C-alpha positions as CSV (number, residue, x, y, z in Angstrom):
1,M,105.2,102.2,89.0
2,S,104.6,103.3,85.4
3,D,102.0,100.5,84.8
4,P,98.9,102.6,84.5
5,I,96.1,102.1,86.9
6,A,92.4,100.3,85.5
7,A,90.1,102.0,83.6
8,D,87.9,102.4,86.2
9,G,90.3,102.7,89.3
10,R,91.1,99.9,90.8
11,L,94.8,100.3,92.4
12,I,94.7,96.6,94.0
13,E,92.8,93.6,93.4
14,I,93.3,90.5,94.5
15,V,91.7,87.9,93.3
16,D,91.1,84.1,95.1
17,V,94.7,84.8,97.0
18,R,95.8,81.7,99.7
19,K,98.9,82.1,102.2
20,T,99.9,78.3,103.7
21,Y,102.0,78.0,106.2
22,V,103.6,75.0,107.4
23,M,104.5,74.7,110.2
24,G,105.5,70.3,111.5
25,E,103.0,68.5,110.2
26,T,100.6,71.4,110.3
27,E,99.5,73.6,107.4
28,V,98.4,76.4,108.7
29,H,95.5,78.7,105.8
30,A,96.6,82.2,107.0
31,L,94.5,83.3,103.7
32,D,92.1,81.0,102.5
33,G,90.5,82.3,98.5
34,V,90.4,85.8,99.0
35,S,89.6,88.5,96.8
36,L,88.9,92.2,96.3
37,A,89.8,94.8,94.7
38,I,90.6,98.5,96.5
39,T,90.4,102.0,93.7
40,R,92.8,104.8,94.6
41,G,91.8,107.4,96.8
42,E,89.8,104.7,99.5
43,Y,89.9,104.6,102.5
44,V,89.8,101.4,103.9
45,A,89.5,99.6,107.8
46,I,90.8,95.7,107.0
47,M,89.2,93.9,111.3
48,G,89.2,89.8,112.6
49,P,90.0,88.5,115.8
50,S,93.4,87.1,116.2
51,G,95.1,84.8,113.4
52,S,91.6,85.7,111.1
53,G,94.9,86.6,109.0
54,K,94.2,90.6,108.8
55,S,98.3,91.1,109.2
56,T,98.7,88.3,106.9
57,L,97.2,90.1,104.7
58,M,98.7,93.6,105.0
59,N,101.8,91.7,104.6
60,M,100.9,90.7,101.0
61,I,99.4,94.1,100.1
62,G,102.5,95.7,101.3
63,C,104.7,93.7,99.2
64,L,106.0,91.4,102.0
65,D,105.1,88.1,101.5
66,N,103.5,86.7,98.0
67,P,100.8,83.8,98.3
68,T,101.6,80.4,97.6
69,S,98.5,81.3,94.8
70,G,96.0,83.7,93.8
71,S,97.1,86.6,92.3
72,Y,97.6,90.3,93.0
73,R,98.6,92.9,91.1
74,L,98.8,96.4,92.3
75,R,98.5,99.1,88.7
76,G,97.7,96.4,86.9
77,T,101.5,94.3,87.8
78,E,100.9,90.8,88.6
79,I,103.6,91.2,92.1
80,R,104.6,87.9,91.8
81,E,106.3,88.0,88.8
82,R,108.3,91.2,90.4
83,D,112.2,90.2,91.9
84,D,113.6,90.7,94.8
85,D,115.2,94.4,93.4
86,E,111.5,96.0,92.3
87,L,110.2,95.0,95.2
88,A,112.1,96.7,97.4
89,R,112.2,99.9,94.9
90,I,107.9,99.0,95.6
91,R,107.9,99.5,99.0
92,N,110.6,102.0,99.6
93,Q,108.6,104.5,96.5
94,E,104.7,103.0,95.9
95,I,104.4,102.3,100.3
96,G,103.9,103.9,102.4
97,F,104.1,101.5,106.1
98,I,103.4,103.6,109.8
99,F,103.8,100.2,112.5
100,Q,102.5,100.1,116.7
101,T,106.3,100.4,117.4
102,F,107.0,103.5,115.4
103,N,110.5,101.1,114.0
104,L,112.0,104.5,114.4
105,L,116.4,104.3,114.1
106,P,116.5,105.1,118.4
107,R,120.3,107.0,117.8
108,A,118.9,108.6,115.1
109,D,117.1,112.6,115.3
110,A,113.2,112.6,113.3
111,L,114.9,114.2,110.4
112,H,117.1,111.9,110.2
113,N,114.1,108.9,110.4
114,V,112.4,111.0,108.2
115,E,114.8,111.1,104.9
116,L,115.6,107.3,104.9
117,P,113.1,106.1,102.4
118,L,115.3,109.7,100.4
119,I,118.2,107.7,101.1
120,Y,117.5,103.9,99.7
121,A,115.7,106.1,96.4
122,G,119.3,107.9,95.7
123,K,118.1,111.3,96.2
124,A,120.2,114.4,96.9
125,A,121.5,115.1,100.8
126,K,120.0,118.3,99.7
127,E,117.2,117.5,98.5
128,R,115.8,114.6,100.5
129,R,116.6,117.6,104.1
130,E,114.2,120.1,102.0
131,R,112.0,117.1,101.9
132,A,111.6,115.3,105.3
133,K,111.5,118.8,106.7
134,Q,108.6,120.1,104.9
135,M,106.7,116.5,105.9
136,L,107.5,117.4,109.3
137,D,106.4,121.0,109.2
138,M,102.7,119.1,108.1
139,V,102.6,116.6,110.9
140,N,103.8,120.1,112.8
141,L,106.8,118.5,114.0
142,G,109.0,120.8,112.4
143,D,110.1,122.7,116.0
144,R,111.0,118.5,117.0
145,M,113.3,117.4,114.1
146,H,116.6,117.2,116.1
147,H,114.8,115.3,118.3
148,R,115.7,112.1,118.5
149,P,112.6,109.3,119.6
150,S,113.4,108.9,122.9
151,E,113.2,112.7,123.6
152,L,109.9,112.6,121.9
153,S,105.9,111.0,123.1
154,G,104.3,108.5,121.3
155,G,102.3,110.6,120.0
156,Q,105.7,112.1,118.5
157,R,107.2,109.1,117.6
158,Q,104.2,108.1,115.8
159,R,103.9,111.3,113.9
160,V,107.7,111.0,112.9
161,A,106.3,107.3,111.6
162,I,104.2,108.6,109.2
163,A,106.5,111.6,108.0
164,R,108.2,108.4,106.8
165,A,105.6,107.2,105.0
166,L,105.0,109.9,102.8
167,V,108.4,111.2,102.7
168,N,108.2,109.2,99.2
169,G,105.1,110.3,98.1
170,P,103.3,107.1,98.2
171,S,99.8,105.9,95.9
172,I,99.1,103.8,99.7
173,V,99.7,104.2,103.2
174,L,99.7,101.2,105.1
175,A,99.5,101.3,109.2
176,D,98.5,98.8,111.4
177,E,97.4,99.5,114.5
178,P,98.6,102.9,114.3
179,T,97.3,104.4,117.7
180,G,98.3,100.5,119.7
181,N,100.6,102.1,121.9
182,L,98.7,105.5,122.7
183,D,96.7,106.9,125.0
184,S,92.8,107.8,123.9
185,K,93.3,111.5,123.3
186,T,96.8,110.8,121.8
187,G,95.3,108.5,119.4
188,V,91.7,110.4,118.0
189,E,95.1,112.9,117.2
190,I,96.6,110.5,114.7
191,M,93.6,109.4,113.3
192,E,92.4,112.7,112.7
193,L,96.2,113.1,110.7
194,L,96.0,109.8,108.9
195,A,92.1,111.8,107.8
196,D,94.1,114.4,106.5
197,I,96.5,112.6,104.9
198,H,93.2,110.6,103.6
199,R,91.6,114.0,102.1
200,R,95.0,115.0,100.2
201,G,94.3,111.9,98.5
202,N,96.1,108.9,99.5
203,T,94.6,105.8,99.4
204,V,94.6,104.4,103.3
205,I,94.6,100.8,104.9
206,L,94.5,100.7,107.7
207,V,94.6,97.4,110.0
208,T,92.4,97.5,113.4
209,H,91.1,95.6,116.5
210,E,89.6,98.4,117.7
211,E,86.2,99.7,115.9
212,E,86.1,103.8,116.7
213,V,89.3,102.8,114.5
214,A,87.5,101.4,111.8
215,A,84.6,103.7,111.9
216,R,86.7,106.4,110.4
217,A,87.4,104.1,107.6
218,D,84.5,104.6,104.2
219,R,84.6,101.2,104.5
220,I,85.5,98.2,106.6
221,I,86.8,94.9,105.3
222,R,86.1,91.5,108.0
223,L,88.5,88.8,107.8
224,R,87.7,84.7,110.0
225,D,89.5,81.9,109.6
226,G,91.8,83.6,106.0
227,R,88.8,84.5,105.0
228,I,86.2,87.5,104.0
229,E,83.6,87.3,106.7
230,S,82.0,90.7,105.0
231,D,82.5,94.0,103.2
232,R,81.0,96.9,103.5
233,T,81.1,100.5,102.5
234,A,80.1,103.3,105.0
235,P,76.8,105.1,104.0
236,P,78.0,108.4,102.8
237,A,77.5,111.9,105.5
238,P,73.7,113.2,105.7
239,A,74.5,116.1,103.7
240,P,74.1,119.6,105.8
241,P,70.3,121.3,106.1
């Protein structure tokens, strides 16, 4: 997107966003007046019990869903004013998605899975392969690039998914329960990788129900009943003696 980031660094601006689903004769208020701003380079965790609205908020930020009312601006552009083609381009080029279930193509090898966003972006084959190889090397899977998902461990599959999320150089990395299907040791490794991605300058937003995962973020937003219950910034680490 060509729109500039706000002067104070705000990448995301959400103002009084509401999302209502009609289920038969019942209205479900998944989001009920949420307002927040996220600046470029932040590492944010979104937490809350089941039904709190955290997945709906993640979908909204990822341009997978539109609010019923309220404003969502990404880089100063009102997302509700964008058509489907523009939203698809934003999702492909501005946002990297990491899912709990990996969402890899089972018959494609790791290299082709990572290439996919570049194919949708219309990049040339040679450029796609080189970029995908770079990303797989970055997540320490250069020697597994021709393995299919069934030939990889859960942690390796999540690394492929992370490489795919980063291949287009997105402004935002959205991670939905990125350690949910992994054992504790592998989960720690994936969180270290996300921390490294953040250190490289990416804005990282993750949804999690695990306190130890959220504790790694710089800011924790807690939702309850579609509203923000708390929004706190972690204190800076103490300076070394």
